[in-house]
TIDRENGU-523714 format. One record per atom (N, C-alpha, C): y, x, z. Coordinates in steps of 0.1 Angstrom, whole numbers, plus 2048, in hexadecimal, padded with zeros to 3 digits. Example, Ala and Ser with C-alpha at 12.3 -4.5 7.8 and 13.67 -1.06 7.14 Angstrom:
residues 2
7C788484E
7D387B84E
7DF88484E
7EA880847
7F5889847
80088184F
end
This chain:
residues 228
8BC74779A
8B673B79F
8AA73D7A8
8AA7377B4
89F7397BD
8927357B6
88773D7B8
87A73A7B3
87773E7A5
88174679F
87F74A792
880759791
87A760787
87B76E785
88777277E
88E77D781
899781779
89378876D
89D78B763
898790756
89079D757
8947A6760
88D7B3762
87F7B0767
87E7A8771
8717A5776
86879E76C
86E796764
86678F759
86079974F
8687A374C
8647AD742
8597B6749
85A7B9755
84F7C075C
8437B875D
8447AC760
8387A3761
8327A2753
83A7A0749
83479E73B
82D7AB737
8327B773A
82C7C3736
81E7C473D
81E7C074A
8117C1751
8077B774C
80B7AB749
8027A1744
7FD7A4736
8057AB72E
8007B0721
7F57BA723
7F77C372D
7ED7CD731
7E07C6735
7E17BD73E
7D57B7744
7CD7AF73B
7D47A9730
7CD7A1727
7C87A971B
7CB7B771B
7C67BF710
7CE7BE704
7DA7B9704
7E27B76F8
7EC7C26F5
7ED7CB6FF
7F67D66FD
7EE7E26F8
7F07E76EC
7E87F16E6
7E67FD6EE
7F08026F4
7EF80E6FD
7F280A70B
7ED7FE70F
7F07F971C
7EA801727
7DF807725
7D980F730
7E2819736
7E982072D
7F282B732
7FE82573A
800818737
80C81173E
80981074D
7FC80E751
7F980B75F
7F2816765
7E981D75E
7E1828764
7EA835765
7F283576F
7FB841771
7F584877D
7F885577D
7F385D789
7F9858796
7F085679F
7F58517AC
7EB8557B7
7F08597C2
7E785B7CE
7E884F7D7
7DC84B7DB
7DB83F7E4
7DA8447F3
7E383F7FB
7E4844809
7E1839813
7D783A81B
7D3830825
7D7835832
7DF82E839
7E4831847
7DA82C851
7D3835858
7C8830861
7CD833870
7D9831873
7DE834880
7DD82888A
7D981C885
7D881088E
7CD811898
7D18128A5
7C78148AF
7C08068B3
7C77FB8B0
7C17EE8B2
7BD7EC8C1
7C67EE8CA
7C37ED8D8
7BE7DF8DC
7C47D58D6
7C07C78D8
7B27C48D2
7AE7CD8C9
7A17CA8C2
7967D38C7
7997DC8CF
78E7E48D5
7897F08CD
78F7F28C1
78B7FD8B9
7968008AF
79580B8A8
79F80E89D
79D803892
7A97FF88D
7A97F4883
7A07F7877
7A0803872
799806866
78A805868
785805875
777805878
7727F787A
77B7ED87A
7777DF87B
76E7DB86F
7657D2872
75B7CE867
75E7C0862
7607BF855
7627B384E
7597B2842
7527A7841
7487A6836
73D7B1836
7397B5842
72E7BE843
7317CD841
73E7D0840
7417DF83F
74F7E1846
7517EE848
75E7F284F
76A7EE846
7747E984C
7807E5845
7857F083C
7867FD841
78B80883A
78380B82E
77680882E
76D80B823
771802817
7747F6819
7787ED80F
7867F1809
78F7F6811
79C7FA80D
79A806804
792810809
79081C801
78A8197F3
7808107F3
77A80C7E7
7848077DD
78D7FF7E1
7987FA7D8
7A18047D4
7A580D7DD
7AF8187DA
7A98217CF
79C8237D0
79582C7C7
7968277B9
79781A7B7
7988147AA
7A58167A3
7AF81A7AA
7BD81B7A4
7C38287A6
7BE8307AF
7C483D7B2
7BD8497AD
7C48547AC
7BE8617A8
7B78687B4
7BC8647BF
7B68697CC
7B985F7D7
7B085F7E1
7B38567ED
7B48607F9
7BF85E800
7C286580C
7C285C818
7BB860823
7BD858830
7C4861839
7CF85C83E
7D7863849
7D285E856
7CC86885D
7C686586A
7C6871873
7C786F880
7C587A88A
7B787A890
7AF87188A
7A187188F
798872883
79887D87C
79087F86F
78187D871
77C87F87D
76D87D87F
76986F87D
77286587E
76F85787D
76D85386E
77385B865
773858857
76C86284E
76586B854
75E87684D
754871843
74F865845
74486083B
74A85B82E
75885A82D
75E855821
762861818
76085F80B
76386A802
7728697FE
77A86D808
78986D806
78E87A80C
79B87D80A
7A2887811
7A788281E
7A588A829
7AA886836
7B589083A
7C088983E
7CC891841
7D288D84E
7D6897856
7DB894864
7EA892863
7F088C86E
7FE88A86E
806897870
810899868
8188A5869
8228A2875
826896877
82E892883
82688888B
81D88D894
81588489C
81E87B8A5
81A86E8A6
8218658AF
82D85F8A8
82F86189B
83A85B894
83784F88C
82C848890
82983B88A
82783C87B
829830875
82682E866
82F83785E
83B839862
84484285A
83F850859
83A855865
834862865
82786385C
81F85885C
813857854
817858845
821850841
825850833
82A85F82F
831865838
836873835
82A87C833
82087B83C
81588483C
80D88282F
80A87682C
802872820
809876813
816874813
81E877807
81F886805
82088E810
82189C80F
8138A2809
80889B80D
7FB8A0809
7F789C7FB
7FE8917F6
7FA88B7E9
7FC8957DE
7F28957D5
7F289E7C9
7FB8977BE
7FD88A7BE
8058837B4
8138827B9
81C87F7B0
82A87D7B3
82C8707BB
8248677B9
82585A7C0
8198577C9
81C8517D4
81184D7DE
81283E7E0
8078377DE
8058297E2
8008297F0
8098237F9
806823808
80181580C
7F6815813
7F1808819
7EC80B827
7EC80182F
7E780283D
7D880083C
7D1804847
7C2803847
7BD7F684B
7C67EC84E
7C27DF854
7C67D484A
7C67D783D
7CA7CD833
7BE7C982A
7B67BF82E
7A97BD827
7AB7B681A
7B67B1816
7B77A980A
7C17AE800
7C17BB7FE
7C97C27F4
7C57BD7E6
7CF7BA7DE
7CD7B57D1
7CF7C07C6
7C57C47BF
7C67CF7B6
7D07CC7AA
7D17BF7A7
7DB7BB79C
7E97BE7A0
7EC7BA7AD
7FA7BC7B2
7FC7CB7B3
7F37D27B8
7F57E17BA
7F77E87AC
7EF7E47A2
7F17E9795
7FF7E678F
8037DA792
8107D678D
81B7DF794
8197E17A1
8237EA7A8
8237F87A2
8177FD79E
81680A798
81E80A78A
81D7FF783
8247FE776
8337FF778
8387FB784
8467FB787
84B80878C
84281178F
84781D797
84F82778F
84D82A782
85583477B
86483177D
86B83B780
87A839782
87E83478F
874831798
87782D7A6
8728367B0
8778367BC
87283E7C7
86A8357D1
86D8287D1
86581F7DA
8638127D2
85780D7D2
8548007CC
84D7F87D8
8547EE7DC
8507E77E8
8517D87E7
8477D07EB
8487C27EB
8527BD7F5
8587B27F2
8627AB7FA
86179C7F9
85F796805
85E787805
86A78380E
87477D808
88077A810
887787814
889788821
88F795826
88479E82B
87779A82B
86D7A2830
8677AB826
8677B8828
8617C281F
8537C6825
84B7CC81C
83E7D0820
83C7DF81E
8417E8827
8417F6825
8347FC826
82A7F582B
81C7FB82B
8147F4820
81A7F0816
8147EC809
81E7EF7FE
8207FD7FD
82C8017F4
82880E7EE
8308117E4
82F81E7DC
83B8277E0
8398337E2
84383D7E6
8428497DD
84D84E7D8
84D85B7D0
8508667DA
84D8727D5
84F87E7DE
85E8807E0
86787A7D8
87587B7DB
8798747E8
87086D7EE
8728677FB
870870807
86987B804
86688580F
87288A816
87D88F80F
888894817
88F88A820
89287E81B
898874824
88F86F82F
88286E82C
87986B837
878876842
87888283D
87888D846
88488D84F
89088A84A
89C889852
89B87E85C
895873859
894868863
88A86D86E
87F87386A
876877874
87C88187E
88388B878
88A895880
89488F88A
89A884886
8A487D88E
89E873898
890871897
8898688A0
88B85989C
88F85788F
89084988A
884846882
87D83B886
870838880
87082B878
87B825875
87C81986D
87B81D85E
870818858
86D81D84A
87881A841
87E80F841
88880B836
895812838
897819843
8A4820845
8A882A83B
89E830834
8A183A82A
8A383481C
8A182781A
8A282180D
8AF823806
8BB82380E
8C7825807
8C9832800
8C083C803
8C18497FD
8B884A7F1
8B08407ED
8A78417E2
8A88357D9
8A08357CE
8A082A7C5
8958217C9
8988147CB
88E80B7D0
88D7FF7C6
8817FC7C3
87E7F07BB
8767E67C4
87D7DB7C7
8767D07CF
86E7C77C6
8627C57CA
8597BB7C3
85B7AE7CB
8617A57C4
8657987CB
85A78E7CC
85C7847D4
85177B7D7
84C7747CA
8557717C1
85076A7B5
8467737AD
8497807AD
8407897A6
83378B7AD
83478C7BA
82878E7C2
81E7827C0
8247767C0
81B76A7BF
8157687B1
8197707A7
81276F79A
80477579C
80277E7A6
7F67857A8
7EF7807B4
7F677D7BE
7F177A7CC
7F976E7D1
7F57627CD
7FD7567D0
7FE7547DF
7F47587E7
7F57557F6
7FA7617FD
7FE76C7F6
8037787FC
7FA77E807
7EC77D804
7E378280E
7E279280D
7E8798803
7E97A6803
7EE7AC80F
7F87A5816
7FF7AA821
7F97A682E
7EE79F82E
7E879A83A
7E27A7841
7E67A984E
7E07B4855
7DB7AF863
7D37B8869
7CB7B3875
7D17BA881
7D67B288A
7DC7B7897
7D57B28A3
7CF7A68A2
7C979F8AD
7BB79A8AA
7B37978B4
7A67918B2
7A77858A9
7B177D8AA
7B37718A2
7B5775893
7BC77F891
7BE784883
7B178987D
7A978F885
79C794881
79378987D
79377E885
78A773882
78F76C876
79C76B874
7A1764868
79D76D85C
79E77A85D
79A782851
78C78084E
783780858
77577E855
77277084F
77A766853
77875984E
77C75983F
78875F83C
78D76082E
783768825
77E77282B
77477A823
768773820
76376A829
757762826
75975881B
76675381B
769749810
76B750803
76C75D803
76E7647F6
77C7637F1
end
């Protein structure tokens, strides 16, 4: 039925809500799983005049806020960038592209290869409204899956997703073939889609996926940040 959760999603939701309300005796181990957080900082932001991660929102660099959130849920934070001098002030691991010029798919591959954990939570550097509750819920779903990815209608969010190292071989094949569409390797792995009804339990406006591509986007982000 449209607008409702299926039984599996309800069970996942209920497990998470038990954890967050403190009613699950061993709940902490249910959510606090080893995971590497990977921030892709390849956005040059030509229409914005600077790299996206260096944009300032709420008095600090956008990427600083993202790194701060990632540090709350990850065992390590990795920034994938070919300009490490721009992010040297951050206490994170800096990793270059193994396949330069291969876009976001190349960044995912590079970050996942460098990750110390079996799973990598990948986000873009221009997403100012990441929701920690939604991200923790996705981490809860990751065991037994190779990809955990939000989906609203037919639109997926591959730069707000979790990938296991089992994804490396099929991603590598795509990169070698010059194919850069992220979802093209999904038929080769186990994918758990986080559907709109689940997303809205944590992020009713789906602002987690808001990203900055234009000056208008930047102004909207600053306005939303001022409103809290």
